[in-house]
Legacy VTK file of the C-alpha trace (Angstrom):
# vtk DataFile Version 3.0
C-alpha trace
ASCII
DATASET POLYDATA
POINTS 148 float
-0.002 0.092 -0.009
1.399 3.425 -0.948
1.179 6.478 1.309
-1.703 8.751 1.393
-1.937 11.704 -0.825
-0.831 14.918 1.055
-3.057 17.715 2.174
-2.751 20.562 -0.381
-2.395 18.109 -3.277
-5.089 16.998 -5.707
-6.662 13.501 -6.121
-6.168 12.344 -9.740
-9.281 11.988 -11.847
-11.113 8.717 -12.016
-14.299 7.186 -13.147
-16.246 4.379 -11.292
-19.603 2.945 -11.381
-22.128 2.937 -8.383
-23.533 -0.264 -7.033
-26.469 0.377 -9.387
-24.246 0.777 -12.467
-24.366 4.549 -12.714
-21.070 6.097 -13.938
-19.548 8.705 -11.674
-16.723 10.927 -12.913
-14.732 12.407 -10.034
-13.756 15.488 -12.277
-17.323 16.329 -12.967
-18.025 16.842 -9.235
-14.872 19.130 -8.748
-15.521 22.912 -8.170
-19.296 22.294 -7.905
-19.041 20.193 -4.679
-16.786 19.505 -1.748
-15.981 15.851 -1.774
-15.410 13.410 1.036
-13.723 10.271 -0.259
-13.908 7.169 1.914
-12.008 4.087 0.742
-13.166 1.066 2.604
-10.944 -1.897 3.619
-12.494 -5.120 4.860
-14.322 -4.746 8.083
-13.263 -1.259 9.047
-15.418 -0.487 12.004
-14.230 3.162 12.198
-15.250 4.050 8.750
-18.490 2.151 8.832
-19.532 3.752 12.072
-18.700 7.162 10.605
-20.843 6.325 7.545
-23.752 5.241 9.780
-23.671 8.453 11.780
-23.085 10.510 8.524
-26.168 8.988 7.001
-28.237 10.555 9.824
-26.788 14.018 9.047
-27.241 13.887 5.217
-29.022 17.193 5.236
-25.913 18.821 6.787
-23.761 17.440 3.939
-26.319 18.699 1.372
-26.392 22.093 2.954
-22.597 22.441 2.647
-22.596 20.938 -0.902
-20.545 17.957 0.160
-20.632 14.720 -1.915
-19.590 11.543 -0.113
-18.055 8.921 -2.249
-17.558 5.498 -0.770
-15.089 3.324 -2.635
-14.592 -0.383 -2.117
-13.130 -3.119 -4.270
-15.611 -5.532 -2.839
-19.190 -5.187 -4.066
-20.475 -7.173 -1.029
-18.617 -4.740 1.264
-20.971 -1.926 0.159
-24.009 -3.877 -0.714
-25.740 -2.459 2.397
-25.121 0.971 0.612
-27.723 0.422 -1.939
-30.291 2.667 -0.051
-27.879 5.504 0.718
-29.433 9.021 0.955
-28.339 11.774 -1.201
-25.364 12.954 -1.227
-23.844 9.554 -0.549
-22.615 7.250 -3.476
-21.152 3.798 -3.148
-18.641 3.141 -5.972
-17.156 -0.153 -6.937
-13.391 -0.369 -7.682
-13.322 -3.971 -8.597
-9.748 -4.018 -9.760
-8.431 -1.756 -7.016
-6.815 0.663 -9.410
-8.484 3.753 -7.937
-7.613 2.744 -4.329
-4.005 2.354 -5.609
-3.932 5.948 -6.913
-5.294 7.406 -3.634
-2.834 5.570 -1.399
-4.820 2.378 -0.569
-7.462 1.650 2.048
-8.525 2.621 4.510
-8.458 6.223 3.427
-10.402 9.324 4.287
-10.193 12.632 2.224
-11.915 15.956 2.313
-11.479 17.829 -0.939
-12.543 21.660 -1.155
-14.159 23.268 -3.995
-10.682 24.626 -4.939
-9.905 20.872 -5.741
-7.194 20.550 -2.957
-7.200 17.944 -0.297
-8.047 19.538 3.041
-7.977 16.382 5.168
-5.907 13.183 4.485
-6.099 10.408 6.935
-6.498 6.700 7.563
-9.262 7.366 9.991
-12.314 9.422 9.561
-12.686 12.826 11.304
-15.642 13.633 13.423
-18.544 15.171 11.690
-18.617 18.338 13.756
-14.872 18.921 13.072
-15.567 18.505 9.260
-18.569 20.764 9.240
-16.518 23.414 11.391
-13.653 23.179 8.821
-15.905 23.496 5.873
-17.729 26.431 7.424
-14.443 28.244 7.895
-13.490 27.889 4.261
-13.638 31.231 2.246
-15.954 29.838 -0.394
-18.362 28.440 2.221
-18.422 31.859 3.989
-19.327 33.450 0.776
-22.019 31.002 0.125
-23.557 31.512 3.611
-23.421 35.408 3.062
-25.229 34.995 -0.255
-27.941 32.820 1.314
-28.419 35.032 4.297
LINES 1 149
148 0 1 2 3 4 5 6 7 8 9 10 11 12 13 14 15 16 17 18 19 20 21 22 23 24 25 26 27 28 29 30 31 32 33 34 35 36 37 38 39 40 41 42 43 44 45 46 47 48 49 50 51 52 53 54 55 56 57 58 59 60 61 62 63 64 65 66 67 68 69 70 71 72 73 74 75 76 77 78 79 80 81 82 83 84 85 86 87 88 89 90 91 92 93 94 95 96 97 98 99 100 101 102 103 104 105 106 107 108 109 110 111 112 113 114 115 116 117 118 119 120 121 122 123 124 125 126 127 128 129 130 131 132 133 134 135 136 137 138 139 140 141 142 143 144 145 146 147
């Protein structure tokens, strides 16, 4: 497993399909959304717990224009993700190539609308910490001012 991509760097472009077969192009989400990329590895209880709690806060992700992409090389690892709420998407990386370019799994990234990695970690960060970080970003502050 190679090392995680560093904060301040960019995640290389990739295309994967959801568990329902819909194609998702990472590049098409950039600049329009903030992105949380979660690469699962086996029975990673930390990531799975984070995802379970995150599902309950889907509206807060939507409010902050955050897309959550869950990547696994095992379809059965994310089969329970078939009924994910918007903005969550479960993506299948059957040959593991995408996980290789992002430094293996487990991995947790937050990417800003400026396309730079803001968080790079093997463990997920707390939701309140993520929301606080996002809310402190200049583009998010401008969005909040425009919305009142």
